[in-house]
DRENVEXGU-874830 format. One line per field, with one value per residue: residue number from 0; residue in one letter; x negated, y, z negated of N, C-alpha, C in turn. Coordinates in Angstrom, 1 decimal, decimal comma. Layout:
<rs>
nr c(NUM / ...)
rest c(A / ...)
n.px c(X / ...)
n.py c(Y / ...)
n.pz c(Z / ...)
ca.px c(X / ...)
ca.py c(Y / ...)
ca.pz c(Z / ...)
c.px c(X / ...)
c.py c(Y / ...)
c.pz c(Z / ...)
</rs>
This chain:
<rs>
nr c(0 / 1 / 2 / 3 / 4 / 5 / 6 / 7 / 8 / 9 / 10 / 11 / 12 / 13 / 14 / 15 / 16 / 17 / 18 / 19 / 20 / 21 / 22 / 23 / 24 / 25 / 26 / 27 / 28 / 29 / 30 / 31 / 32 / 33 / 34 / 35 / 36 / 37 / 38 / 39 / 40 / 41 / 42 / 43 / 44 / 45 / 46 / 47 / 48)
rest c(M / E / I / N / G / V / A / H / V / M / L / T / V / S / D / F / A / T / C / L / P / F / Y / E / Q / L / L / G / F / L / G / L / R / T / I / I / R / A / D / G / M / L / Y / C / V / G / G / R / T)
n.px c(-232,0 / -235,1 / -238,2 / -241,0 / -242,7 / -244,5 / -243,9 / -244,8 / -246,5 / -246,9 / -248,9 / -249,7 / -252,2 / -253,8 / -256,8 / -258,1 / -260,9 / -262,2 / -260,6 / -260,2 / -262,4 / -262,0 / -259,3 / -259,7 / -261,7 / -260,0 / -257,5 / -258,9 / -259,8 / -257,5 / -256,8 / -256,5 / -257,1 / -258,9 / -257,9 / -256,9 / -259,3 / -258,3 / -258,7 / -257,5 / -255,5 / -255,3 / -254,9 / -254,3 / -254,1 / -252,4 / -253,1 / -251,2 / -249,5)
n.py c(294,3 / 294,5 / 293,7 / 292,6 / 291,8 / 288,2 / 285,3 / 282,5 / 280,0 / 277,3 / 275,0 / 273,0 / 270,8 / 269,1 / 268,1 / 268,8 / 269,1 / 270,7 / 273,2 / 273,9 / 276,0 / 278,2 / 279,1 / 279,4 / 281,6 / 283,6 / 284,0 / 285,0 / 287,2 / 288,8 / 289,1 / 286,8 / 284,9 / 282,2 / 279,0 / 276,5 / 274,1 / 271,4 / 268,0 / 267,8 / 270,1 / 273,7 / 276,5 / 279,5 / 282,6 / 285,7 / 288,8 / 291,1 / 290,7)
n.pz c(-187,4 / -189,0 / -188,4 / -190,3 / -191,1 / -191,6 / -193,5 / -193,7 / -191,8 / -190,2 / -188,7 / -186,0 / -184,5 / -182,1 / -182,9 / -185,9 / -187,2 / -185,2 / -184,4 / -186,5 / -187,3 / -185,8 / -186,8 / -189,3 / -188,8 / -187,3 / -188,9 / -191,5 / -190,3 / -189,9 / -192,2 / -194,5 / -197,2 / -197,6 / -199,6 / -200,1 / -198,7 / -196,6 / -196,0 / -193,2 / -194,2 / -194,2 / -196,4 / -196,6 / -198,1 / -198,7 / -197,0 / -194,6 / -192,1)
ca.px c(-232,7 / -236,5 / -239,5 / -242,5 / -244,1 / -244,4 / -244,2 / -245,2 / -246,8 / -246,8 / -249,2 / -249,8 / -252,8 / -254,5 / -258,1 / -257,9 / -262,0 / -262,5 / -259,7 / -260,8 / -263,3 / -261,2 / -257,9 / -260,5 / -261,4 / -258,9 / -256,7 / -259,6 / -259,8 / -256,3 / -256,9 / -255,8 / -258,5 / -258,5 / -257,6 / -257,0 / -259,4 / -258,4 / -258,4 / -255,9 / -255,1 / -255,7 / -253,9 / -254,7 / -252,7 / -252,8 / -252,5 / -249,6 / -249,0)
ca.py c(293,9 / 295,2 / 292,3 / 293,7 / 290,5 / 287,0 / 284,8 / 281,4 / 279,8 / 275,8 / 274,9 / 271,2 / 270,7 / 267,7 / 268,2 / 269,8 / 269,6 / 271,4 / 273,7 / 274,6 / 277,3 / 279,6 / 279,4 / 280,2 / 283,3 / 284,4 / 284,3 / 285,9 / 289,0 / 289,0 / 290,0 / 286,3 / 284,4 / 280,3 / 278,9 / 275,3 / 273,6 / 270,1 / 267,2 / 268,1 / 271,0 / 274,7 / 277,5 / 280,8 / 283,7 / 287,7 / 289,9 / 291,5 / 290,4)
ca.pz c(-188,1 / -189,0 / -188,9 / -191,1 / -191,7 / -191,5 / -194,3 / -193,4 / -190,7 / -190,2 / -187,2 / -185,7 / -183,5 / -182,3 / -183,1 / -186,6 / -187,1 / -183,7 / -184,3 / -188,4 / -187,6 / -184,8 / -187,1 / -190,5 / -188,2 / -187,3 / -189,9 / -191,8 / -189,3 / -190,3 / -193,9 / -195,4 / -197,4 / -197,7 / -200,5 / -199,7 / -197,4 / -197,7 / -195,0 / -192,2 / -194,2 / -194,4 / -197,1 / -196,9 / -198,6 / -198,5 / -195,8 / -194,7 / -191,2)
c.px c(-234,4 / -237,3 / -240,7 / -243,3 / -244,0 / -245,2 / -245,0 / -245,2 / -247,3 / -247,6 / -249,7 / -251,1 / -253,5 / -255,7 / -258,5 / -259,5 / -262,8 / -261,6 / -259,7 / -261,7 / -262,6 / -260,2 / -258,9 / -260,7 / -260,8 / -257,5 / -257,3 / -260,0 / -258,4 / -255,8 / -256,6 / -257,3 / -258,0 / -258,9 / -257,9 / -257,8 / -260,0 / -258,6 / -257,2 / -255,6 / -255,1 / -255,0 / -254,7 / -253,2 / -253,3 / -252,9 / -251,7 / -250,2 / -248,3)
c.py c(294,4 / 294,1 / 293,0 / 292,8 / 289,3 / 286,1 / 283,8 / 280,7 / 278,2 / 275,7 / 273,4 / 271,4 / 269,5 / 267,1 / 269,2 / 269,9 / 270,5 / 272,4 / 274,8 / 276,2 / 278,3 / 279,9 / 280,3 / 281,7 / 284,1 / 284,6 / 285,1 / 287,9 / 289,4 / 289,2 / 288,8 / 285,5 / 282,8 / 280,4 / 277,5 / 275,0 / 272,1 / 269,2 / 267,4 / 269,2 / 272,3 / 275,7 / 278,3 / 281,6 / 285,0 / 288,0 / 290,2 / 291,5 / 291,1)
c.pz c(-188,1 / -189,5 / -189,3 / -191,6 / -190,9 / -192,9 / -194,4 / -191,8 / -190,7 / -188,6 / -187,0 / -184,5 / -183,5 / -182,5 / -184,7 / -186,8 / -186,1 / -184,1 / -185,7 / -187,8 / -186,9 / -185,6 / -188,5 / -190,2 / -188,0 / -188,5 / -191,2 / -191,5 / -189,9 / -191,5 / -194,7 / -196,1 / -197,8 / -199,2 / -200,8 / -198,8 / -197,3 / -196,3 / -194,8 / -192,7 / -194,5 / -195,2 / -197,0 / -197,2 / -198,7 / -197,2 / -195,8 / -192,7 / -189,9)
</rs>
């Protein structure tokens, strides 16, 4: 079986506000763009990881 990408990832963190800038930057670097940034949730789409 060949794996050619990742469809969904859900992460749980202990301090969302502190982790948010890191994950936004990382996911942006991977080609994803933020669609929803809400209390306790970051939803990004796009890119091919």
